[in-house]
N, C-alpha and C positions, 0 to 999 in steps of 0.2 A: 504495499502500500505505498509506502514512502518513496518508492521509484515512480508508485503512479502520480502521485500527487506533484515529484520533481518534474515528472516527464508534462506532466498537464501545467504547471507555473511556465516549464520552459515553451510549450507551445503556446500558451498565453502572450505569450513577450515576443517572438517569435513573428504570431499574426501580425502585433497590436503596430512592429517595426513593418508591416506590410501591408495598410489598411486595401490598398488597391486589390489583392490577392485576395485579399480576406472576403472583402464586400462578394466580389466577383464569384467566387465560390459559393457563399451563403446565398445568394440570391437565382445562382443558379441549381444551388439543392432544394432551395425553395419552391421555382420552380416545380422541380421534377418529382419532389416529393409530395408537395402541395395537391398535381395535379392525380397522384395514386391515393392520396390520402379522401379528397374528395369521392372517386370515384368508388371506392373501398365501403364508405361512410353508405353509400348507396347500397352495394352487396351486400352490408352487413346490414342495415334497417329490412332491405326488402328480399333477401332469398334465406340469409342465416338466422336473424334473430326469429324464436319460434313469436307464434301471435299469444297474442296478451288473453289466454283464457286457460284454465286451469287441463293440466296433461291434452294442450292444442294436440298430441302426436295421433291423439284420439278421432280427433273431427273429420269427418267424409262431407266433402261436397257430393250432394244427389241429385241426379239431374236424367232428364227420358234422351232418347234418340231417335230418330227417322230415318234407317239409312236412304226407301226409296227417297227421297225429299233432298237428301243429303244435309239433311239438319242434324250436324256431330252433338251439337249441346242444346237440348230446348227443355221444357216445362213439364212437369206433371200436372194432375188436375185433383182436386179436392179429395175424389173417391181412390186415387191412386194412393194417396198419399196414408189416407188412415187405412188401408188394408195393407200397406208396406208397413206404417209402426203397428200393426197389431200383429202382423206373422214374422217379420223377422227374430232372427233367432242369434243374429252378430250385431244388434245395436242397443243398447239401453235405452234410448227413446230416440225420438227423430218429430222435428221440426218444421216449417214451414214456414215462407216468405215471400212474400213480393216489394222488390222497390219499386217507389211511385213517389208524389211528389204531391203537398199541400200548403192552402192559401192557408197561411200561420197568423193569427191575429196576434199579437204580440202586444204588448199596453198600446205602442206605437203607432206607424203603418204597418197593415199588413205586409207580408213580406213569402214568397216560394222560398220553399227551404223543398228536402229533399227527408221523406220519410218511407217507412216500411210498416207495410200490413203483416201481422206476423203471430201465427198459432200459439197460445199459451205454453205450449210445446218448446219452442225454440229458447228461450230463456233457461229453461232447468237444463236444457243438451247445451246450451254456452258456457253455464257451473259460475257464472260472475253476479254476483249476489248483488244489486241495487244499492248506489249513493245514498239513496234517502227513499222512505216511502214500501213501496211494493211491485212485484213483476204481475202480470197478467196472469184472471184464475178462469178457470173455464167458464163460469158463467157470463165475463165478461163479451167471450165469442156468439153470445147468445142470440136472435134477433129480439128487436127492444131490451134489449140491457142498455146501460146508464153509458153514454160516450165517454170512455176515457183514453189519455194518452199519457205517454213516456216520455220526457224531453231529453237530451243529451245536456253532457255536463258543461259543457261550453255553449250552448242553449239558454241553458240555466243561468248562466253566468250572465251572459250579452243580455239578453232581453229582459231578468227579471232580478239583475244583481245578485244574483243567489243568496237572495231573501229567502228563509225558512218558510215565510207567509206562502210559498209558490205551490204548493203542497197543498192538495185540495182547492185549490183557487179552480174559475173556470174562463178557459177563454175560447176565441173562435177559432174553430179550425175547418175548412170548408165550410164558413156559414154555419157550422154545426156547433153548438155550445158544450162543450168539453173539460169534464174536471181532471187536472195533473194528477196523476195517482204515482208517479215516480221519477226519480232521476239517477241516470245511469252513471257509472263511474268514470274521470277524467280519461280519454283517450276510449273510450270501449267504443267499437263497431262494428256492424258485422258486415262479413266480406266486401271491405275496404267501400261500402257505395256513402261513408261521408254523411253517414243520418242523422237528424236536427231531432226527430220525433219520431216515435215509433204509436203505432195504432193498433189494435187487436181485430186479424180479422174474421168477421161475421160469417158463423156457418151456416145456414137455414136449412135445418132439417127434411123441408117440404122440398127443396129444390137440388137438393144434397144426391139423393140416387139416379139423376137425369145427368148430371153434369160433368160424368166421366170424358167425354171431349173438350171440355173447355181447361184447356192446359193455360197456368199462369203462375205455377211457383215452384221455386225450387226448393231443397231438402238440405238441413244439414241433421246429421245423424252422430252420435257420438258412440262408438265401437266398445263392448263389454270389454274388460281388464284383459288383457290375454288375448283377447281375440286378432289377429294378424289381420293385413288389408285382404290375404287372400284370403282369408277363410271369410270376410266379409264379400266380397265378389263371389264367393260360390255360396254364400247364402241367397246372392242377388240372385246368380243363375235357378236355382230353383226356384225362386218365387217366378221367375217370368215360364218356366215350365208350368206351374200351377195357377198360371193367371188364369186362362183359359176355364177352368173351373168357377173362378168368379164372375167373371162376367155373362150378363143375360144371353143365351142364344138370338132374343130380337135385335141384339144391339149390334150392328153392322156396318159400323161407319169403319171404312182405311185403316183409321188413327187408334183401332182397338191396340190394347199391349198383347202384343202375341209374338212367339220367335220369329225372328226376321223382319217384324212389323214395325212395332215400337217396343223398343227393349229400354230397360233400363243402368246404368251405371254408376258407380263411384268412384272418386280420387280425394285425395287427401285434400282437406282447404286449402291450407297456405300453397300448395300446387296450383289450386285453382284459380287463388288468388291474382299469384304471381305472375300465368300464363305466359305467352310466350316472350316475354319481355325476359325473361332470365337469362336466354344464348343472349339477347342484347348485351345486358351486363356486363356477362363474361368476355364479352369481345371489345368492348369497352375498359375493360381489365385490363387486358393484354395489350390494347393500345398505349396508357399511361405507361404499362412496363415498359413499353420500347420508349417512352420518352425518357424514363428515367434510365436505359442504359443509353440513350444521347448522353443524358448530364453530365453522367458516370465518364464518359468516352472524352467530354471536353475537359471534364475535372482532371484524368490523368493525363493528358497533355498539357493541362496548367502544372502541374505536380513536379511532371518530368522538368520542366525547363525551370521553376522553384529549385529541382533538387541538383541539374546543371551549375546554376549562378551559385550553389551554399558549396561547390566541389574541393575547394578549400578549406573550408568549414569540418569538411567529413574525411578529407584528408588527414590533416591533424589530429581529428579526434581521434582516427583508426591508428596512425602512428602510434597517439598514446595509448592505443590497447581495447579501444572500442570495439566491440563483435560487430558482423554485418547484422548480425538479430537488433543489437542494441541499435544501431543508427535507424532499420528499420520500423522500429518498437516506435520512435520517436514519428518518425513521418505519419505511422497508424494513429496515434495518439491525435494528432495537430487536425488529419483526415478524418478523425470520427467526432472528436471535437467541432469540427464547422459542420460535419453532418447532423449533428445533432441542434446545434441553434438553427442548421437551415432546415431542418425536420419542422421544429417547433415553428419558425414563420409560416411555412411552409403548409402545415395543418390550421392554422389560421385564417392564414389567405386561402386551400382548397374549398374550406368550410364553406367561409363566406362567401366565394363567388358561389358554392353549388345552392346555399340557401337562395340568392340573390333568383340564380336559373330559375329554383324550383319555384320561387314566389310567383315569376311571372310566367310558369308553365305547371301549374298545381292538378294539375288530371295527367300529366303526361308519362308517370312512371304509377303502378299502384303502390300504396303504403306510405307514399311519399311523407306522410305524418311520422311516421316510424322512422325516417333519416337524421338520427342525431349523433351528436360527437359521443361517445362512449366508451368505456375502457378496452372496448373489441378493437374501435378505431384508432384511438390511443395507444394500444399493444402493438398494432399494425405498424404504425407511423414509428415506434420507437424499435421495431425490428429492423423495419427497412431503413432507417436512419444510421443505423447502426451496419448493416449487412450493405450499403452503399458505402459508407467511411472506409471500412477493411477492403471494398472492393479498389474505390481507385486510389485505393493508401499505399496497393501493393505494386502501385505502379515503379516507383525508385527503384526495385530492386533491380534495373538493367544500371546502374549509376554504381551501385555498390560495389563492385566486383574487387577484388583485393586487385585487380592489374589495373585498375582505372586508377587506385588510390596512392601507387605507384608513379604513375605516369603522370597526374600533378602536381606531385610533389616534385618530379625532376623539370618542371615547367617553371616553377618558382611561383606557382598562383595562381597564371593567368589559365583562365578554363579555355577545355579541351574542344577541338571540335568535335560536335556529336557524332558518334560512330554509325556507320551504315545499316546495323542491328539496332538502335532506337532512329535512326528517321525510319525503317520500314517497319516498327512498331506507332510511328507518328502518322505514319501516309495511311498502313491498315483502319485505326479506330478513326480515320478523318472519312474512309470509304465506307467503311461500318455505320459510320452516324448519317451518312448520305444516303444509303441502302435503307434504315430503318425510316427515317422520313421519306425519302419515296413509298414505303407503302402505307402509312398512314398516312398522307396526301391522297394516295389514289385511294384509297377507302374513305377518306371527305371526301372526294369529290364524286366518287362513286353515291352515297346517300345526300349530297346535293342533288348531283341530279336528278336524282328518283324523288326526290320531293319537289323540286320545280316539274318536272311530268305532272307528279301527282297533284302539285295545285293547277297545273293550265292545262290536266286532262279534259274534255267532253263530258261536261254534267248532264247534258241534254237540254238545257235552258240558259238562258242568258242573265246572268249575275250581276252585271251592272248596273250601278245606277236601284240595288233594288235595299230595303230596309223592313228587317223583320221584329215580328216579338208576340210573347205568348198571350195568351186571356186563359184561366182557367175559370169557367164559371161554375160557380156550387151550386149542387143536385136542390138543397135546404132551401134556396136564392130564388134558382132558377127547375123548376120542378117539371116542367113541360118541355117537350121537344118545341114547339112554335115559340115560345119568348126565348129561347137561344138562339134560332134563329133570327130573331127580331131583333136581339141585342149585336148579333154582328153585323145584321143589316144597317142599322143606325149605325155603328162606329164606322163603318165602313162609309157612308152614305159623307159624313160629316168631315172624315180624314181626306176624298174627294175634293171636298170645297175647300182645301185647302192650297194656296199658288203653288206651282210649281208641281204638286203631285199628278201624275197624269192615271194612275191606274192602281185600283186597290183589291185586293183577293184575299180568299182562306184557305187554308187545306187543315188537315188534320195530323199529317203525317211532313216534317221540312227535311227536304235533302240538303245532304248528298247521305248520310248517315242519322240511321233510326232504327228501332228494336223493328223483329219482322213478326206481322200477323201471322203467317200459315193458318191460315181459313181453308176450310173445304169448300168444294162448289161445285154446284153437279150441273155441265155441260149437254144440254139437249143432243142427245144421239151419243156422247162419250163415255166407253167403259174401259176404264187403263187394263190394256195385258200383263204380263210380268216384266216384261222390256219395254213399258211404255211408263210414263213421268204420271203421278197420283192425282187425281183430282181434287189439286192441295194450291191457291195462290197467296205467292209470298207476302204481296202488299195490298189493302185495302187502303183508298184512298178518297175521303169525303171533301170534294171542293167547293167554292162558290162557283156561281154563273160565269167571273171574268176572269178565273184560274187562268185557264191556257193562255190568254192574251198577256197577264199581268208576266206572268213568266217567262212567254217568249216560245213555247211548247208547240211547235207546229202541228196541225193534222196530217198523218199522213196519209188517209184514206177515209173519206164518210166525212163525218161533221166533227162539233165540236157541242158542248151543248150549249142549247137555244133558249132562250128566255119563253118559248110556250112548252118547255119541258116541265118548267113549274107546275103546271097544273094538265101536264100531257100523262100520255101512261109512262112505268117505270123504263128508263133508260141508263148503260153504262155507257163509258169509253173503257179500250183495254187498249194498255203497249203492245210494241212490236213485239216484243216478247212471249205474249200471251198468245195475241195469234199466232205465232208463228209453233209453240208449244201444241197447241189444243186446235188449230185451224188447219194452217198452211199444213202441217204438213201428214194432214189426212189430206190433203188436197182439197180444202174447203176457203170460204173465204166469211171470214170473221161478222161484218156486216150483214146484219139481220138476224143472226143467230143468237138463241135467247139463252140463260143461265138463271141458276137457282141459286144465289150465294145464302147462307147462314147467317144472315145480317139481321143484326135488332132484334127485335122480339118479334120478328114474324119471319117466320124461312122458306114461307111457302111462295113467296113473290118471284115472279119471274120476270127478269130485267131482258132487254133487246140491246145488244150492240150496236149503238148508231154511230162510232168512229174509231179509229185504232191510229192511237198517237204515237210521238216518238218516244225511245225509253229513257227515261231519269235515273241515275243512280239517287238510289236510297239506301242501300246495306254497305258503302264506302266506295270511296272514290276507288281502291282498289282490288273492290269484288265484281262479280259477273254482275250484269242486272238480273234482276229479277221479275217474276210476273206481277202485274198491278192492273187492278180495276178501278175505276174513279165513277164517284158517286155524286149525284149534282146535292149537296147542303141544303137548299132550297125545296128541293121536291121530298126528301128521306121522311118529314114528319109525315106527311099527309101518305107516302106509301108505306113506312114498315112501323109508324108510330114512334119513332126514335128520332134522337138528333144530338151529335158529340157535342160538349161544352167545351171541352180540350182545343182548341182551335190554334195554330197560325197565324197573325195577319204579314201579309208580304203589301209592301208598298215601293211603287216604280216611282222616282221624283228625282227632282233636278234639286231640288233643295238640299244646302247646306248640311253636313249632319247631322253637327249642333244644333240647327235650328228644327231640323224633321223632329228631333225627339225631342225636343221640346211641346212640338206641335201635338204630337203624338200623343203624351202623357196627357196634355191639356185635354183631348177628346175622349181618353179613356175615365180622365177623371169625373166630366162631365156626363158620361153616360152614367157610370160608379165608380163612386171614390175611393169602396172598399176593396178595390181589386185591384193584386198587387199587378207589374208590368212582369214580365217573363223576359229575358237575356233579350235586350233590345239590342241589335246590333248590324250591321251592314251584311249581307250576305257573303262579302268576304273576309270578313270576321267569322261567320258561320263554318267557309270551310277551313281557314286559319284551327279553330279549333277542332275540329274533326279530325286535324293534322297533327294535333299538337305533340305527338309521341314520337313519329317519324323526325319533326321539326326540333323537337329536343334529343333525338340521338345523333341528329345530324349536327345540330350545333356544336352540342359537345366534344366530338371528333374534329370539327371542322379547329377547334380552339386548341385540342390537342396535337391538330398536323401543323396548326401556325408554331406551333411554341417549338415541336420536334424542328419544323423548316427554320422558323431563328436561332435554335440553339446548333442545327448542323451549318449553317453559314459563319454563326459566331466561331466555332472551331474552324473550319477550313480558312474563313481570315486568318484565326488566331496561330496557323499551324504554317501559313504562308509568310505573316508577319513574322515572327522567329524566327523563320529558314531565313530573309530575308537579313537579317538581324547577323544571324551566324554565319553567312557567305558574305558579309560584305566585303572582307577582303581578296574573297574568290573575282566577283563582279567587277570590283572595283580593278584588280587586274587583267580580268576580260576586257574591260574598257580601256585601260594605259595601254591595250597592245592592240585598238582600232577597233573594240567593238561599237554598233553604234548604239544608242538610246532604244532604238525599236528592236533590234536581237533582243537586249535585257529583257522588256518590255515580253518576249513573247517568251524565252527562256522563262521566267517566272509564270507566268501564264499558262503555260505549256504543263508547268509542274502541278500547279491544281486543279487544271479540267481533265490532266492524265486521271487525278484522285478521285474528281469527279460523277468522268465518264464510268469509270468501274463500279462506284459504287451507284453510280444510277442503274448499268445493267443489271448487276446484281440485286436491286430492289426491284426494279420491274418485274426480272425473274420470279422473284417469292413475291410478289405482290400477284401473281397470276394464280399461284397457292394460296395464300394466306386468305385473300378478298372473298372467295368463296364461301366462308363463311360468314359474310354478310348476304347471302342470296335470300335469303327471306325477306332482310330488311329491303330490298330494292322491287322498284316497281317499272314495269318497262323499261330493265338497265339490264346486262348482262355487268357478270363479274370481270369480263375481260373488254368490257366497253374499248372500240380504239377510240374514239371521241376524247374522253377521259383521260383514257393513258399517253396518248400525244399532246394533250392539254399538260397534263402535270408533269411531264418530261420537260418540254419545251419550256415550264413556270421553273422551275427546278434547275432547268441548266444556267435560266437567265441570270436565278439567285446567286447560286455557283458565280458565275461570271464577274459578279458586281465583287461579292467577296473576294474573291481574286484579285481582280484588277488593282483595288485601293493599297494593297501592299506590292504587287507589281509597278506602278507606276512611282512608289516611292523606292523599289529602287532604283529605278533609272535615272534617281534624282544621286545617286551617289558619286562621289567626288574622288578620280582615283585619286589625287595628288596624299589627299587628307588620311585619304584611309591607306592606301604606303607607308606614311611618313610615322602613323601612327602605330602599325606594324613592325 
């Protein structure tokens, strides 16, 4: 310990005497280690930290799947949940939930909040007691029971100031007076839905037996102690085999649970919450590892140069009996000290930068609220700091050979010219830096190009000059279908009178990303065979009369909705994909055919197809377009005795966004001051929000690639600058013998560009293999995209040229007479 204390004091004194070297080293380490700390904190919070439940490894997410419709994850129905819960042998209990949103009447102005309808069992399955009050009881789910709710801890604090009087108080939720009976613990959530209000799911015994085809619930089960995931899946397989006995023989819907038709599946809850983002996070962790390697290569070159400047010191200490290990230990102590200081600074910079990025992209990754600077992250930062210090601190081994010491002493203290071995080491480090930077910049280029294609892909409508917002009419306030339609008619008329507004319309589903409906539809004359698609439509869309014109969606064949349809016979529009799937494939024309949707309360009404419209993206820009049916909002109440109260309003205008936002708020308040406006955005912002995850990943990798490229450029500049200083005598002799400045410029440039081109070639070759791991994150871009590779190669070559040009230009200013006189 005394020796270590001595080494530390000497290292501190040495670094204080070289402030430029110390500062540059610490900043380089802070950037490299900070990037690793930032991404590991995400990996830790999202992938490694267990969910905040007792024994979370026993929690399973249970869903259904429709293989014929290509639905890999779908909901279950109430009867299926009840039967599964009753007959399972592997699970202690199973709860069900449905994520939704409600108008929450806080003491101030009501707002739209994330909510969850849950069965009472769900709270028991989670195993987390309430922070205040109670969980739901079975009686809370019965029809006619008092409306009750449980608040999240954050909502309790934000809207009620954490007051104890909140329990038992009554607040309006969706227009219904609702009693608060519980508060969840701090940080509690279900399936990363950011729930603010929990409501009991009402289970009506009178409609329960006939609701088997109504799929809207996800299930969460807790395995019994000792039951493995394999045992749970075996239990599910047994239930599927026996399910036919539970279903009435007269129930012939194609969605009936049975072998190869509608299956049940389970996977660990945490794995489902994380989803496919796990692979992307590990890719990012590998990418920042490359940044740290580049930083290490830079520091190794720095410490090699520093070691050469201290050759006389080491020669004297060696002559006085210091061993090679003793001298190396001094370098290692200095390096580890720099790494620990740089790591501490990097942890602060990396975590602060990450929190800023997450604040701007709160929904870009799952479990974002769990990303913290905990002991695991700090331990990781400390370990890689020490490891990094040891790695680049070993670089001076080459200078500490015994024969080098004797040469130095013989030269009377003049620094010896670096040997060819050390020159090759430095050159190799530069080539490695360039190669690693190429891989990162190619990866970032692919993700940015993919994001650009995603944002500019054709969504099927014109998104320019469109503004949208949502309105949800509480059924307690607007119980009749006609009153809901009348409200939106009045609101649209008021908005149309705004100067600069050209068109206004409403729709139930907002493109380009919405949940699938997957509703059964009977097409006249269509009976699906074994190799034909099931009679099921992906999306139901209820729109106002002016919807197609407002959105800029062209009619392909037939016609759009007309005002006479409001009082005429039931009509629908279909998209191109639906017409192709169910009519063109059978060599039929869709126009004039009838269909019978299971829609609203009247499932026997037949609708006539009057038009085929262009496909519109509904399931995401990167997904294939699904089948879609359009219903006329003004016609639906008369035909089906139903009208949606949850509508998205779209406004096409030339009014500046802030002015239009104010006009919209005033129009809604004039119709109903108690209604919150949901997500008032331009359509461009809607598209950006729908691509928040790929944008976040592309931004992160672009930041790391820029950092890597900057470090590589600095490394190239540094090695050439040192080479010019080291070769000043040689350059002076060349110029004294008649070499021109152009010759010297080309000589030094050639040295740097040779290293760069070799690194470029190695990096491009490595990128062919390594960027394939990005395949799942790319949209309409191949990992070997020629445009990206050519652009990246040219860009890095240009950066390297400028990094080489500065020291090469300095070499041409060497004065031969001064150099030779000094030597």
